[in-house]
TORLO-816091 format. One record per residue (C-alpha): residue in three letters; y, x, z. Coordinates in steps of 0.001 Angstrom, whole numbers, plus 500000, padded with zeros to 6 digits. Each point is the difference from the previous one (the first is absolute). Example, Ala and Ser with C-alpha at 12.3 -4.5 7.8 and 13.67 -1.06 7.14 Angstrom:
2
ALA495500512300507800SER503440501370499340
END
This chain:
284
UNK496969525888503672UNK501001497315497529UNK501294496599501026UNK497996496942499026UNK500569496354499179UNK497724497582501859UNK498943496812498194UNK498148497260501860UNK497757497607498087UNK499592502610497272UNK496510499143498765UNK501013497249497576UNK502849497989498504UNK503570501148500543UNK498965502724502416UNK497629501605497536UNK502538499696497180UNK502680501676502120UNK497639502803501024UNK499261500621496324UNK503709499970499126UNK501070502327502804UNK497147502414499343UNK501113500326496382UNK503542500616501294UNK498803502925502127UNK499765498505503479UNK497383500991502584UNK498433496891501480UNK498129498576502965UNK498232496814498958UNK498810497444502532UNK497825496897499619UNK497000498297501587UNK497695500307496996UNK498785503593500093UNK498156499964496680UNK502972498688498028UNK502382502304501841UNK497933503119499280UNK499862499051496336UNK503801499837499841UNK500450503304501834UNK497398501861497951UNK501439498693496741UNK503514501177500864UNK498874503398501286UNK497931500766496923UNK502602498684497545UNK503240501319501503UNK498921502782502328UNK501991498475502831UNK499245500167503717UNK498619496514500631UNK498405499064503310UNK498154496722500529UNK499738498502503489UNK497879496920500573UNK502000497951502488UNK500844496445500996UNK503696499968500820UNK499528497052502358UNK498052502388502236UNK502286502316502056UNK497230502613500227UNK499685500118496215UNK503765500411499677UNK499866502930502428UNK497261501549497875UNK502055499506496845UNK502969501759501592UNK497918502855501393UNK498261500721496697UNK503297499866498121UNK501779502432502304UNK497020502352500192UNK499832500192496220UNK503686499972499069UNK502090500601503115UNK502736497558498975UNK500201496471498638UNK502426499632497120UNK499540496290499429UNK498084496898501023UNK499207496994497826UNK498906497038502107UNK498019498379497225UNK496968498520501790UNK500143496228500445UNK497941496837499926UNK500842496647498423UNK498650498080502966UNK499224496280500089UNK500797498003496872UNK500618496305500398UNK501882497541502178UNK500919501335503439UNK498106497192501731UNK496774501243498390UNK500478503690500803UNK497998501621502770UNK502360501208502722UNK498130503286500298UNK500276500806496300UNK503699499083500006UNK500628502385502901UNK497830502703498430UNK502192499886496889UNK503121500661502069UNK498185502856501726UNK498812501582496749UNK503214499557498032UNK502688500497502639UNK498712501470503256UNK498009502646498140UNK503051500992497968UNK501852500629503253UNK496990501886501415UNK499645502394497048UNK503763500461499738UNK500200500898503696UNK497177502502499537UNK501724501983497230UNK503542499893501346UNK499779502924502470UNK498994502372497195UNK502720498719497686UNK502713500050502660UNK499032503502501096UNK500325501143496377UNK503323498213499551UNK498887498017496954UNK497529497468498694UNK499742496810497989UNK498089496877501006UNK499252497176497590UNK498851496542501013UNK498824497296497625UNK501565496593499886UNK498572497121497972UNK499512496217499974UNK503376499525498325UNK501941501396502977UNK503563500544498827UNK499432498047496787UNK500680496425498909UNK496663498554501167UNK497532500701502785UNK496250499804499605UNK498452496779501244UNK496729499352501866UNK499877503548501420UNK502320499754502991UNK498461502937501900UNK500558502351497073UNK503555498759499446UNK500854500308503698UNK498536503500500167UNK502064501155497028UNK503200498561501448UNK499136502012503078UNK499454503165497972UNK503441499671498405UNK501629499422503394UNK498104502940501462UNK501157502182497113UNK503662499265500537UNK499746500287503789UNK498292503384499717UNK502573501274497530UNK502642499492502684UNK497810501586502649UNK499412503041497788UNK503528500303498619UNK500710503390501599UNK496567501591499508UNK499849500763496278UNK497139497514499620UNK500509496965497781UNK498008496813499467UNK500115497402497215UNK497955497044498793UNK498878499241496451UNK498882496646498603UNK497637501050497174UNK500007496655498190UNK497034498058498564UNK497841502943498950UNK496361499407499059UNK497719501158502831UNK497065498499501867UNK502305499224502913UNK500487496402498833UNK496324499308499259UNK499724497719503022UNK502648497692498560UNK497886499480496903UNK496904499468502144UNK501731497296502033UNK501169498255496830UNK502893497536499788UNK498487497728502649UNK500135502757502615UNK502830502237498815UNK502220497201498737UNK500955499401496399UNK503109502225500008UNK498350503103501454UNK496823499620497977UNK501831499464496708UNK502370502908500659UNK497035502265500748UNK498197498974496809UNK503196500547498015UNK500599503421501552UNK496400501021499321UNK500448499038496347UNK503314501827499653UNK500257502450502894UNK503054502078500698UNK499565503688499281UNK499658502300503009UNK502266502617498426UNK503293498815501579UNK498391499941503449UNK498493503448499564UNK503317501436498810UNK501880498438502930UNK497461501296502502UNK500239503532498605UNK503801499773500103UNK499958498931503647UNK497724502890500933UNK502293502478498243UNK503197501524501371UNK501957498183497289UNK499865496902502215UNK501028501742503232UNK503052497696500121UNK497928496797500025UNK498395498439503077UNK499314496548501378UNK499960498296496609UNK497668497499498358UNK499491500973496373UNK498446497906497269UNK497923501699497334UNK500984497104497748UNK503749500363500322UNK500937503315501586UNK499725502901497611UNK500928503482501182UNK503050499948497724UNK501131496683501493UNK499636501328503535UNK501998503126499219UNK502737497952498342UNK500297497719503054UNK499758502813502530UNK503388499445501659UNK499426496256500400UNK496510500526501376UNK501138502575502568UNK503050498071501237UNK498950496363499598UNK497075497613500327UNK498468500398496559UNK496181500265500019UNK499844498397503453UNK498716496582501054UNK503213498164500882UNK501501496527500025UNK502744499651497396UNK502672498031501840UNK503167500248502095UNK501050503491501032UNK496968501706498498UNK500614498273496673UNK503539501383500073UNK498659503441500734UNK497590499913497065UNK502536498506497619UNK502522502715500819UNK497672502979499525
END
């Protein structure tokens, strides 16, 4: 049997774009999302165009039973999981924290962080048994960059958590042949930020609203993200784990050139730059 790459949230946006990209590159895929009609359209399009083995599984990754179904279908069809892209996420409440509903705030953490851990845990036994595998998580909200998103504290907190989870798991998996990395895709134009525009500057705040309007007018291309994701799923990146990559700044060539510093130091990690750690970074 062939090994497959599992993509959550694959019915639209970045997930759909990555499924399209990987299918063209020759990957067999298992696509997961809640919207069955949209998901079937993606799968049927890729199968008819590229002749790839593409399986669609309607599932809500916040539901442990659905995650079990996703794993069972994947293993029954392919026998081994080559890669996992934890793409599914929700923006959550937009606005001042004092106006956010506590339930929606908590649901955002569950969808964006707890579910990433749940799906990752589900695929790990297959990967570890096979001695290899690549897991990708998605960062966002400016994590690792010069500015964080405002008026969306649940989303920001969840993405900080995803980056921490990624590095922690890379240590846990260091002797298994399985690697895990995070990618910040940058301000690409998808429907993910529609709620910000709906809330307007009065709800989302001037900075977030204006940045969203500006990014919609001049969106970043998805190509750097898609190339990075394919690189991380390929054996070329077998040396790289526990890193936070930016589709804006981290080209494949740049990563390869900095390989020694990345492996031995704290590059591509969330770290304070002071005292002993500053000395460590400055000397690498």
